[in-house]
C-alpha positions as CSV (number, residue, x, y, z in Angstrom):
1,M,0.0,0.0,0.0
2,P,1.4,3.4,-0.9
3,R,2.6,5.4,2.1
4,H,0.4,8.4,1.4
5,Y,-2.7,6.3,2.2
6,A,-1.6,6.2,5.9
7,W,-1.6,10.0,5.9
8,L,-5.0,10.0,4.2
9,G,-6.1,7.7,7.0
10,L,-5.1,10.4,9.5
11,S,-7.2,12.9,7.5
12,A,-10.1,10.5,7.7
13,L,-9.8,10.2,11.5
14,V,-9.9,14.0,11.8
15,I,-13.1,14.0,9.7
16,F,-14.6,11.2,11.7
17,F,-14.0,12.9,15.1
18,D,-14.9,16.3,13.7
19,Q,-18.3,15.1,12.4
20,A,-19.0,12.9,15.5
21,T,-18.5,15.8,17.9
22,K,-20.6,18.1,15.8
23,L,-23.4,15.5,15.6
24,L,-23.2,15.1,19.4
25,V,-23.4,18.8,20.0
26,S,-26.3,19.2,17.5
27,S,-28.2,16.4,19.2
28,V,-27.8,17.7,22.7
29,F,-28.2,21.5,22.1
30,R,-30.6,23.7,20.2
31,L,-29.0,26.2,17.9
32,G,-27.7,29.2,19.9
33,E,-27.8,27.3,23.2
34,S,-24.7,27.1,25.4
35,L,-23.5,25.4,28.6
36,T,-20.9,26.9,30.9
37,L,-18.4,24.3,32.0
38,T,-15.7,26.4,33.6
39,S,-15.1,30.1,34.2
40,F,-13.3,30.2,30.8
41,F,-14.9,27.5,28.7
42,D,-18.4,27.0,27.3
43,L,-19.9,24.5,25.0
44,V,-22.1,26.3,22.4
45,Y,-24.0,25.3,19.3
46,V,-23.5,28.0,16.6
47,F,-23.2,28.3,12.9
48,N,-20.4,30.2,11.2
49,R,-21.3,31.1,7.7
50,G,-17.9,32.7,7.2
51,A,-14.3,31.5,7.7
52,A,-11.8,31.9,10.5
53,F,-12.8,34.6,13.1
54,N,-16.2,34.9,11.3
55,F,-14.5,36.4,8.2
56,L,-17.3,37.1,5.6
57,S,-20.0,35.7,7.9
58,Q,-22.3,38.6,7.2
59,A,-22.0,38.2,3.4
60,S,-25.1,37.5,1.4
61,G,-24.5,33.7,0.9
62,W,-22.0,33.6,-1.9
63,Q,-19.3,32.8,0.6
64,R,-20.6,29.3,1.2
65,W,-19.7,28.2,-2.3
66,F,-16.5,30.3,-2.4
67,F,-15.2,28.5,0.7
68,V,-16.3,25.1,-0.5
69,I,-14.5,25.5,-3.9
70,L,-11.4,27.0,-2.2
71,A,-11.2,24.2,0.3
72,L,-11.7,21.5,-2.4
73,A,-9.0,23.1,-4.6
74,I,-6.6,23.3,-1.6
75,S,-7.5,19.7,-0.7
76,V,-6.4,18.5,-4.2
77,W,-3.1,20.3,-3.8
78,I,-2.6,18.8,-0.4
79,V,-3.2,15.3,-1.7
80,I,-0.6,15.9,-4.4
81,M,1.8,17.2,-1.8
82,L,1.1,14.1,0.4
83,K,2.1,11.8,-2.4
84,R,5.3,13.8,-3.0
85,H,6.3,13.9,0.7
86,A,4.8,10.7,2.0
87,A,8.1,9.3,3.2
88,E,8.7,12.3,5.4
89,K,7.1,12.6,8.9
90,L,6.3,16.2,9.9
91,L,5.2,17.8,6.7
92,P,2.8,15.0,5.7
93,A,1.4,14.9,9.2
94,A,0.7,18.6,9.0
95,L,-0.8,18.3,5.6
96,A,-3.0,15.4,6.6
97,L,-4.3,17.4,9.6
98,I,-5.1,20.4,7.4
99,L,-6.8,18.2,4.8
100,G,-9.0,16.5,7.4
101,G,-10.0,19.8,8.9
102,A,-10.7,21.4,5.6
103,L,-12.9,18.5,4.4
104,G,-14.7,18.3,7.8
105,N,-15.7,22.0,7.4
106,V,-16.7,21.4,3.7
107,I,-19.1,18.7,4.8
108,D,-20.7,21.2,7.2
109,R,-21.0,23.8,4.5
110,L,-22.6,21.3,2.1
111,N,-25.0,19.9,4.8
112,H,-25.9,23.1,6.7
113,G,-24.8,26.0,4.6
114,A,-22.4,26.9,7.4
115,V,-19.8,25.4,9.7
116,V,-20.9,24.0,13.1
117,D,-18.8,25.5,15.9
118,F,-19.1,24.5,19.6
119,L,-15.9,25.2,21.6
120,S,-16.0,28.7,23.2
121,F,-13.2,30.0,25.3
122,H,-13.3,33.4,27.1
123,I,-11.7,35.6,29.7
124,A,-14.3,37.7,31.5
125,D,-16.4,39.3,28.7
126,Y,-13.8,38.7,26.0
127,Y,-14.8,35.7,23.9
128,W,-12.6,34.0,21.4
129,P,-14.6,33.0,18.3
130,A,-16.1,29.6,18.7
131,F,-14.4,26.8,16.8
132,N,-14.5,23.0,16.3
133,V,-12.3,19.9,15.9
134,A,-11.7,20.7,12.2
135,D,-10.5,24.2,13.0
136,S,-8.2,22.8,15.7
137,S,-6.8,20.3,13.3
138,I,-6.1,23.0,10.7
139,F,-4.4,25.1,13.3
140,I,-2.2,22.3,14.6
141,G,-1.3,21.4,11.0
142,V,-0.3,24.9,10.2
143,V,1.8,25.1,13.4
144,L,3.6,21.8,12.4
145,M,4.1,23.0,8.9
146,L,5.7,26.2,10.2
147,W,7.8,24.3,12.6
148,Q,9.0,22.0,9.8
149,Q,9.9,25.0,7.6
150,L,11.7,26.8,10.4
151,S,13.7,23.8,11.6
152,Q,14.6,22.9,8.0
153,S,15.8,26.5,7.3
154,R,18.2,26.4,10.3
155,Q,19.9,23.2,9.2
156,P,23.2,23.8,7.3
């Protein structure tokens, strides 16, 4: 079996956990409902029609298809990069996490017209925008990719 399939398996795991957690939240909460768990963390059930930090969330609806097409195009590029770098460790792990997160959010956009978010952190009255497992996976993947690039540039 080609090695890049293992990395695609990691992406599939991200998609599975992302969709499972979103399904759980949507089955327990009504849209807009929240539950305070600690002084800094709530579970919420909200839709984000935009992208990171609610970018373009107030647009008229065209952003749904823009983000779907963008994520699918990036996903094709990531699969190509996974094939090229499958023997490495850090870069394909980063790419696989980003791919899984991107596709998890695409599934939401296709099913709901928006991304389901449910993790909400805050300090007093300052709330970080709510996010989900897919967003976390993308973030971790980007951090790993940056780490890989920085550590590679320092080697002689």
